[in-house]
Biopython code that builds the backbone (N, CA, C, O; Angstrom):
import numpy as np
from Bio.PDB.StructureBuilder import StructureBuilder

atoms = [
    (1, "MET", "N", (114.933, 139.950, 78.066)),
    (1, "MET", "CA", (114.744, 141.243, 79.029)),
    (1, "MET", "C", (115.613, 142.233, 78.602)),
    (1, "MET", "O", (116.842, 142.257, 78.668)),
    (2, "ASN", "N", (114.888, 142.992, 78.186)),
    (2, "ASN", "CA", (115.999, 144.472, 77.693)),
    (2, "ASN", "C", (117.232, 145.104, 78.776)),
    (2, "ASN", "O", (117.667, 144.216, 79.510)),
    (3, "ILE", "N", (117.696, 146.106, 78.942)),
    (3, "ILE", "CA", (118.851, 146.312, 79.775)),
    (3, "ILE", "C", (118.235, 147.092, 80.994)),
    (3, "ILE", "O", (118.337, 146.953, 82.213)),
    (4, "ILE", "N", (117.612, 147.892, 80.251)),
    (4, "ILE", "CA", (116.849, 148.559, 81.749)),
    (4, "ILE", "C", (116.025, 147.615, 82.814)),
    (4, "ILE", "O", (116.115, 147.625, 84.042)),
    (5, "THR", "N", (115.187, 146.791, 81.967)),
    (5, "THR", "CA", (114.343, 146.383, 82.882)),
    (5, "THR", "C", (115.090, 145.177, 83.713)),
    (5, "THR", "O", (114.589, 144.707, 84.735)),
    (6, "LEU", "N", (116.408, 144.702, 83.139)),
    (6, "LEU", "CA", (117.571, 143.704, 83.649)),
    (6, "LEU", "C", (118.123, 145.152, 84.993)),
    (6, "LEU", "O", (118.597, 144.952, 86.111)),
    (7, "LEU", "N", (117.936, 146.013, 84.569)),
    (7, "LEU", "CA", (118.710, 146.883, 85.824)),
    (7, "LEU", "C", (117.854, 147.293, 87.138)),
    (7, "LEU", "O", (118.209, 147.464, 88.305)),
    (8, "ILE", "N", (116.554, 147.389, 86.486)),
    (8, "ILE", "CA", (115.239, 147.600, 87.278)),
    (8, "ILE", "C", (115.622, 146.288, 88.839)),
    (8, "ILE", "O", (116.024, 146.196, 89.999)),
    (9, "VAL", "N", (115.040, 145.463, 87.516)),
    (9, "VAL", "CA", (114.638, 143.847, 88.253)),
    (9, "VAL", "C", (116.198, 143.428, 89.516)),
    (9, "VAL", "O", (116.248, 142.989, 90.665)),
    (10, "GLY", "N", (117.274, 143.877, 88.467)),
    (10, "GLY", "CA", (118.328, 143.921, 89.606)),
    (10, "GLY", "C", (118.692, 144.042, 91.005)),
    (10, "GLY", "O", (119.123, 143.305, 91.891)),
    (11, "LEU", "N", (118.234, 145.679, 90.810)),
    (11, "LEU", "CA", (118.390, 146.938, 91.698)),
    (11, "LEU", "C", (117.578, 146.378, 93.119)),
    (11, "LEU", "O", (118.039, 146.271, 94.255)),
    (12, "VAL", "N", (115.965, 146.011, 92.529)),
    (12, "VAL", "CA", (114.878, 145.987, 93.547)),
    (12, "VAL", "C", (115.430, 144.162, 94.210)),
    (12, "VAL", "O", (115.151, 143.654, 95.296)),
    (13, "ALA", "N", (116.155, 143.652, 93.206)),
    (13, "ALA", "CA", (115.682, 141.949, 94.206)),
    (13, "ALA", "C", (117.127, 142.425, 94.833)),
    (13, "ALA", "O", (117.279, 142.472, 96.054)),
    (14, "GLY", "N", (118.084, 142.744, 93.999)),
    (14, "GLY", "CA", (118.956, 142.699, 95.040)),
    (14, "GLY", "C", (119.242, 143.906, 96.254)),
    (14, "GLY", "O", (120.040, 143.723, 97.173)),
    (15, "PHE", "N", (118.630, 144.866, 96.119)),
    (15, "PHE", "CA", (117.962, 145.468, 97.456)),
    (15, "PHE", "C", (117.269, 144.738, 98.678)),
    (15, "PHE", "O", (117.766, 144.863, 99.797)),
    (16, "LEU", "N", (115.770, 143.735, 98.421)),
    (16, "LEU", "CA", (115.302, 143.518, 98.856)),
    (16, "LEU", "C", (116.656, 142.005, 99.130)),
    (16, "LEU", "O", (117.333, 141.901, 100.153)),
    (17, "ALA", "N", (116.671, 141.791, 98.866)),
    (17, "ALA", "CA", (117.286, 140.223, 99.246)),
    (17, "ALA", "C", (118.991, 141.173, 100.520)),
    (17, "ALA", "O", (119.477, 140.780, 101.581)),
    (18, "ASP", "N", (119.162, 141.815, 100.073)),
    (18, "ASP", "CA", (120.029, 142.828, 100.967)),
    (18, "ASP", "C", (119.970, 143.116, 102.257)),
    (18, "ASP", "O", (120.863, 143.171, 103.102)),
    (19, "LYS", "N", (118.533, 143.341, 102.343)),
    (19, "LYS", "CA", (117.571, 143.591, 103.497)),
    (19, "LYS", "C", (117.323, 141.475, 104.784)),
    (19, "LYS", "O", (117.223, 140.986, 105.909)),
    (20, "VAL", "N", (117.358, 141.286, 103.755)),
    (20, "VAL", "CA", (116.577, 139.630, 104.564)),
    (20, "VAL", "C", (118.029, 139.163, 104.769)),
    (20, "VAL", "O", (118.277, 138.959, 105.957)),
    (21, "VAL", "N", (119.292, 138.889, 103.735)),
    (21, "VAL", "CA", (120.757, 138.507, 104.426)),
    (21, "VAL", "C", (120.954, 139.928, 105.641)),
    (21, "VAL", "O", (121.309, 139.688, 106.795)),
    (22, "LYS", "N", (120.788, 140.757, 105.366)),
    (22, "LYS", "CA", (121.292, 141.673, 105.971)),
    (22, "LYS", "C", (123.216, 142.247, 106.253)),
    (22, "LYS", "O", (123.899, 142.679, 107.181)),
    (23, "ASN", "N", (123.422, 141.823, 104.526)),
    (23, "ASN", "CA", (125.144, 142.898, 103.999)),
    (23, "ASN", "C", (124.750, 143.781, 104.128)),
    (23, "ASN", "O", (123.650, 144.212, 104.472)),
    (24, "SER", "N", (126.274, 144.443, 103.665)),
    (24, "SER", "CA", (125.900, 146.207, 103.037)),
    (24, "SER", "C", (126.930, 145.944, 102.141)),
    (24, "SER", "O", (128.116, 145.966, 102.469)),
    (25, "PHE", "N", (126.373, 145.605, 100.601)),
    (25, "PHE", "CA", (127.140, 146.203, 99.700)),
    (25, "PHE", "C", (127.166, 147.453, 99.059)),
    (25, "PHE", "O", (127.884, 147.608, 98.071)),
    (26, "GLY", "N", (126.224, 148.685, 99.658)),
    (26, "GLY", "CA", (125.809, 149.666, 99.037)),
    (26, "GLY", "C", (125.431, 149.310, 97.284)),
    (26, "GLY", "O", (126.024, 148.540, 96.528)),
    (27, "LEU", "N", (123.980, 150.368, 96.957)),
    (27, "LEU", "CA", (123.210, 150.277, 95.831)),
    (27, "LEU", "C", (124.405, 149.623, 94.828)),
    (27, "LEU", "O", (124.064, 148.472, 94.557)),
    (28, "LEU", "N", (125.358, 149.880, 94.352)),
    (28, "LEU", "CA", (126.435, 149.153, 92.838)),
    (28, "LEU", "C", (126.254, 147.950, 93.544)),
    (28, "LEU", "O", (125.625, 147.125, 92.883)),
    (29, "GLY", "N", (126.565, 147.603, 94.569)),
    (29, "GLY", "CA", (126.763, 146.287, 95.174)),
    (29, "GLY", "C", (125.072, 145.106, 94.900)),
    (29, "GLY", "O", (124.910, 143.949, 94.511)),
    (30, "ASP", "N", (124.004, 146.383, 95.430)),
    (30, "ASP", "CA", (122.890, 145.543, 95.783)),
    (30, "ASP", "C", (123.133, 144.958, 94.110)),
    (30, "ASP", "O", (123.550, 143.818, 93.901)),
    (31, "LEU", "N", (122.808, 145.911, 93.018)),
    (31, "LEU", "CA", (122.140, 145.579, 91.592)),
    (31, "LEU", "C", (123.133, 144.775, 90.844)),
    (31, "LEU", "O", (122.711, 144.228, 89.825)),
    (32, "ILE", "N", (124.794, 144.546, 91.270)),
    (32, "ILE", "CA", (125.342, 143.450, 91.193)),
    (32, "ILE", "C", (124.801, 142.142, 91.516)),
    (32, "ILE", "O", (124.578, 141.327, 90.621)),
    (33, "VAL", "N", (124.572, 141.884, 92.763)),
    (33, "VAL", "CA", (124.000, 141.046, 93.506)),
    (33, "VAL", "C", (122.782, 140.154, 92.244)),
    (33, "VAL", "O", (122.769, 139.284, 91.372)),
    (34, "GLY", "N", (121.749, 141.311, 93.081)),
    (34, "GLY", "CA", (120.490, 141.438, 91.961)),
    (34, "GLY", "C", (121.200, 141.128, 90.549)),
    (34, "GLY", "O", (122.093, 140.299, 90.729)),
    (35, "VAL", "N", (121.128, 141.400, 89.626)),
    (35, "VAL", "CA", (121.859, 140.770, 88.231)),
    (35, "VAL", "C", (122.844, 139.851, 88.420)),
    (35, "VAL", "O", (123.279, 139.368, 87.375)),
    (36, "ILE", "N", (123.153, 139.603, 89.066)),
    (36, "ILE", "CA", (123.505, 137.603, 89.060)),
    (36, "ILE", "C", (122.853, 136.916, 89.519)),
    (36, "ILE", "O", (123.011, 135.796, 89.033)),
    (37, "GLY", "N", (122.055, 136.952, 90.334)),
    (37, "GLY", "CA", (120.597, 136.597, 91.038)),
    (37, "GLY", "C", (119.647, 136.200, 89.956)),
    (37, "GLY", "O", (119.160, 135.237, 89.365)),
    (38, "SER", "N", (119.666, 137.322, 90.030)),
    (38, "SER", "CA", (118.795, 137.199, 88.336)),
    (38, "SER", "C", (118.696, 135.909, 87.320)),
    (38, "SER", "O", (117.771, 135.204, 86.918)),
    (39, "PHE", "N", (120.455, 135.969, 87.059)),
    (39, "PHE", "CA", (120.933, 135.041, 85.866)),
    (39, "PHE", "C", (120.672, 133.412, 86.901)),
    (39, "PHE", "O", (120.299, 132.431, 86.256)),
    (40, "ILE", "N", (120.898, 133.241, 88.494)),
    (40, "ILE", "CA", (120.844, 131.720, 89.317)),
    (40, "ILE", "C", (119.659, 131.799, 89.580)),
    (40, "ILE", "O", (119.160, 130.848, 88.978)),
    (41, "GLY", "N", (118.597, 132.519, 90.284)),
    (41, "GLY", "CA", (116.875, 132.468, 89.883)),
    (41, "GLY", "C", (116.326, 131.642, 88.395)),
    (41, "GLY", "O", (115.620, 130.635, 88.449)),
    (42, "SER", "N", (116.694, 132.136, 87.369)),
    (42, "SER", "CA", (116.900, 131.887, 86.095)),
    (42, "SER", "C", (117.051, 130.449, 85.708)),
    (42, "SER", "O", (116.240, 129.847, 85.004)),
    (43, "TRP", "N", (118.083, 129.965, 86.188)),
    (43, "TRP", "CA", (118.846, 128.853, 85.960)),
    (43, "TRP", "C", (117.841, 127.563, 86.727)),
    (43, "TRP", "O", (116.936, 126.891, 86.232)),
    (44, "LEU", "N", (118.381, 127.555, 88.020)),
    (44, "LEU", "CA", (117.101, 127.264, 89.176)),
    (44, "LEU", "C", (116.086, 127.247, 88.696)),
    (44, "LEU", "O", (115.970, 126.191, 88.075)),
    (45, "PHE", "N", (115.430, 127.708, 88.639)),
    (45, "PHE", "CA", (113.643, 127.790, 88.335)),
    (45, "PHE", "C", (113.695, 126.662, 86.978)),
    (45, "PHE", "O", (113.050, 125.624, 86.825)),
    (46, "GLY", "N", (114.631, 127.248, 86.161)),
    (46, "GLY", "CA", (114.353, 125.845, 84.611)),
    (46, "GLY", "C", (114.843, 124.895, 84.916)),
    (46, "GLY", "O", (114.597, 124.011, 84.095)),
    (47, "GLN", "N", (115.841, 124.369, 86.226)),
    (47, "GLN", "CA", (116.204, 123.263, 86.119)),
    (47, "GLN", "C", (115.159, 122.563, 87.189)),
    (47, "GLN", "O", (115.022, 121.340, 87.180)),
    (48, "LEU", "N", (114.502, 123.316, 88.019)),
    (48, "LEU", "CA", (113.455, 122.607, 88.401)),
    (48, "LEU", "C", (112.209, 122.210, 87.617)),
    (48, "LEU", "O", (111.351, 121.431, 88.033)),
    (49, "GLY", "N", (112.205, 122.744, 86.599)),
    (49, "GLY", "CA", (110.686, 123.355, 86.045)),
    (49, "GLY", "C", (109.433, 123.996, 86.646)),
    (49, "GLY", "O", (108.236, 123.878, 86.382)),
    (50, "LEU", "N", (110.289, 124.899, 87.771)),
    (50, "LEU", "CA", (108.520, 125.879, 88.042)),
    (50, "LEU", "C", (109.000, 126.741, 87.677)),
    (50, "LEU", "O", (110.173, 126.774, 87.306)),
    (51, "SER", "N", (108.005, 127.937, 87.686)),
    (51, "SER", "CA", (107.252, 129.401, 86.827)),
    (51, "SER", "C", (106.683, 129.741, 87.976)),
    (51, "SER", "O", (105.923, 129.026, 88.629)),
    (52, "ILE", "N", (107.044, 130.854, 88.249)),
    (52, "ILE", "CA", (105.673, 131.844, 88.827)),
    (52, "ILE", "C", (104.938, 132.885, 88.490)),
    (52, "ILE", "O", (104.023, 133.440, 89.098)),
    (53, "GLY", "N", (105.688, 133.217, 86.894)),
    (53, "GLY", "CA", (105.050, 134.135, 86.023)),
    (53, "GLY", "C", (105.390, 134.668, 85.290)),
    (53, "GLY", "O", (106.602, 134.819, 85.445)),
    (54, "SER", "N", (105.037, 135.142, 84.427)),
    (54, "SER", "CA", (105.745, 135.617, 83.234)),
    (54, "SER", "C", (106.008, 137.018, 82.996)),
    (54, "SER", "O", (106.536, 137.317, 81.926)),
    (55, "GLY", "N", (105.528, 138.526, 84.392)),
    (55, "GLY", "CA", (105.871, 139.438, 84.474)),
    (55, "GLY", "C", (106.425, 140.241, 85.163)),
    (55, "GLY", "O", (107.353, 139.705, 85.768)),
    (56, "LEU", "N", (106.324, 141.224, 85.368)),
    (56, "LEU", "CA", (107.823, 141.824, 86.050)),
    (56, "LEU", "C", (108.154, 141.448, 87.393)),
    (56, "LEU", "O", (109.272, 141.124, 87.795)),
    (57, "ILE", "N", (106.918, 141.527, 88.165)),
    (57, "ILE", "CA", (106.617, 140.802, 89.636)),
    (57, "ILE", "C", (107.687, 139.189, 89.598)),
    (57, "ILE", "O", (108.791, 138.953, 90.090)),
    (58, "GLY", "N", (106.938, 138.515, 88.953)),
    (58, "GLY", "CA", (107.756, 137.211, 88.449)),
    (58, "GLY", "C", (109.030, 137.122, 88.507)),
    (58, "GLY", "O", (109.680, 136.260, 89.099)),
    (59, "GLU", "N", (109.480, 138.160, 87.792)),
    (59, "GLU", "CA", (111.100, 138.453, 87.462)),
    (59, "GLU", "C", (111.605, 138.692, 88.716)),
    (59, "GLU", "O", (112.650, 138.199, 89.141)),
    (60, "ILE", "N", (110.859, 139.466, 89.336)),
    (60, "ILE", "CA", (111.542, 140.171, 90.531)),
    (60, "ILE", "C", (111.728, 139.564, 91.591)),
    (60, "ILE", "O", (112.470, 140.184, 92.352)),
    (61, "ILE", "N", (111.270, 138.349, 92.072)),
    (61, "ILE", "CA", (110.605, 137.248, 92.669)),
    (61, "ILE", "C", (111.942, 136.306, 92.519)),
    (61, "ILE", "O", (112.753, 136.162, 93.434)),
    (62, "ILE", "N", (112.059, 135.639, 91.134)),
    (62, "ILE", "CA", (112.671, 134.828, 90.767)),
    (62, "ILE", "C", (114.423, 135.416, 91.088)),
    (62, "ILE", "O", (115.320, 134.754, 91.611)),
    (63, "ALA", "N", (114.504, 136.981, 90.531)),
    (63, "ALA", "CA", (115.816, 137.269, 90.798)),
    (63, "ALA", "C", (115.985, 137.291, 92.543)),
    (63, "ALA", "O", (116.764, 136.681, 93.274)),
    (64, "PHE", "N", (115.301, 137.908, 92.731)),
    (64, "PHE", "CA", (115.103, 137.808, 94.522)),
    (64, "PHE", "C", (115.694, 136.106, 95.702)),
    (64, "PHE", "O", (116.291, 135.866, 96.752)),
    (65, "ILE", "N", (115.059, 135.450, 94.672)),
    (65, "ILE", "CA", (115.210, 134.096, 95.139)),
    (65, "ILE", "C", (116.591, 133.788, 95.238)),
    (65, "ILE", "O", (117.093, 133.416, 96.299)),
    (66, "GLY", "N", (117.444, 133.969, 93.830)),
    (66, "GLY", "CA", (118.478, 133.879, 93.132)),
    (66, "GLY", "C", (119.417, 134.791, 94.530)),
    (66, "GLY", "O", (120.161, 134.491, 95.464)),
    (67, "ALA", "N", (118.869, 135.900, 93.988)),
    (67, "ALA", "CA", (119.750, 136.576, 95.003)),
    (67, "ALA", "C", (120.641, 136.505, 96.855)),
    (67, "ALA", "O", (121.565, 136.815, 97.607)),
    (68, "VAL", "N", (119.054, 135.649, 96.544)),
    (68, "VAL", "CA", (119.779, 135.981, 98.479)),
    (68, "VAL", "C", (120.257, 134.620, 98.610)),
    (68, "VAL", "O", (120.573, 134.271, 99.747)),
    (69, "LEU", "N", (120.407, 133.508, 97.353)),
    (69, "LEU", "CA", (120.938, 132.375, 97.560)),
    (69, "LEU", "C", (122.397, 132.739, 97.263)),
    (69, "LEU", "O", (123.348, 132.070, 97.667)),
    (70, "LEU", "N", (122.502, 133.905, 96.493)),
    (70, "LEU", "CA", (124.107, 133.861, 96.365)),
    (70, "LEU", "C", (124.538, 134.496, 97.631)),
    (70, "LEU", "O", (125.604, 134.175, 98.155)),
    (71, "LEU", "N", (123.336, 135.854, 98.411)),
    (71, "LEU", "CA", (124.182, 135.805, 99.824)),
    (71, "LEU", "C", (125.043, 134.832, 100.581)),
    (71, "LEU", "O", (126.209, 134.533, 100.840)),
    (72, "LEU", "N", (123.708, 134.493, 100.795)),
    (72, "LEU", "CA", (124.584, 132.778, 101.684)),
    (72, "LEU", "C", (125.641, 132.073, 100.999)),
    (72, "LEU", "O", (126.524, 131.498, 101.635)),
    (73, "ILE", "N", (125.605, 132.083, 99.809)),
    (73, "ILE", "CA", (126.628, 131.065, 99.284)),
    (73, "ILE", "C", (127.850, 132.606, 99.974)),
    (73, "ILE", "O", (128.465, 132.610, 101.041)),
    (74, "VAL", "N", (127.828, 133.662, 98.950)),
    (74, "VAL", "CA", (129.175, 134.705, 99.746)),
    (74, "VAL", "C", (129.154, 134.573, 101.297)),
    (74, "VAL", "O", (130.297, 134.212, 101.573)),
    (75, "ASN", "N", (128.490, 134.674, 102.372)),
    (75, "ASN", "CA", (128.554, 134.608, 103.367)),
    (75, "ASN", "C", (129.434, 133.723, 104.211)),
    (75, "ASN", "O", (130.249, 134.010, 105.088)),
    (76, "LEU", "N", (128.827, 131.903, 103.419)),
    (76, "LEU", "CA", (129.401, 130.923, 103.384)),
    (76, "LEU", "C", (131.225, 131.006, 103.785)),
    (76, "LEU", "O", (131.989, 130.556, 104.640)),
    (77, "PHE", "N", (131.281, 131.896, 102.542)),
    (77, "PHE", "CA", (133.140, 131.647, 101.937)),
    (77, "PHE", "C", (133.585, 132.855, 102.993)),
    (77, "PHE", "O", (134.746, 132.777, 103.395)),
    (78, "LYS", "N", (132.692, 134.081, 103.536)),
    (78, "LYS", "CA", (133.111, 134.813, 104.452)),
    (78, "LYS", "C", (133.393, 134.619, 105.950)),
    (78, "LYS", "O", (134.329, 135.120, 106.573)),
    (79, "ARG", "N", (132.769, 134.096, 106.259)),
    (79, "ARG", "CA", (133.534, 133.211, 107.641)),
    (79, "ARG", "C", (133.683, 132.157, 108.127)),
    (79, "ARG", "O", (133.320, 131.678, 109.201)),
    (80, "ARG", "N", (134.430, 131.657, 107.021)),
    (80, "ARG", "CA", (135.685, 130.922, 106.616)),
    (80, "ARG", "C", (136.407, 131.364, 106.797)),
    (80, "ARG", "O", (137.123, 130.629, 107.477)),
    (81, "ASN", "N", (137.178, 132.945, 106.518)),
    (81, "ASN", "CA", (138.173, 133.364, 106.578)),
    (81, "ASN", "C", (138.489, 134.303, 107.306)),
    (81, "ASN", "O", (139.648, 134.717, 107.310)),
]
sb = StructureBuilder()
sb.init_structure("model")
sb.init_model(0)
sb.init_chain("A")
sb.init_seg("    ")
for serial, (resi, resn, name, xyz) in enumerate(atoms, 1):
    if name == "N":
        sb.init_residue(resn, " ", resi, " ")
    sb.init_atom(name, np.array(xyz, "f"), 0.0, 1.0, " ", f" {name:<3s}", serial, name[0])
structure = sb.get_structure()
């Protein structure tokens, strides 16, 4: 995935995950969450042997799932402090 596609996928996935989990990290935070979520989702789907598709929509869905998982984990640590 080239850098522009990675940023677009990360921004969309981070924005959607932010709306679902209801965090407010701002646009830059959404981008970072989405990009990290993309790596988490790709790793997780690879470990489970799952595939959604090879297109841009599939990449966004995988990144979205990874970003939601990341935000849920962040929320767990924020509540403990």
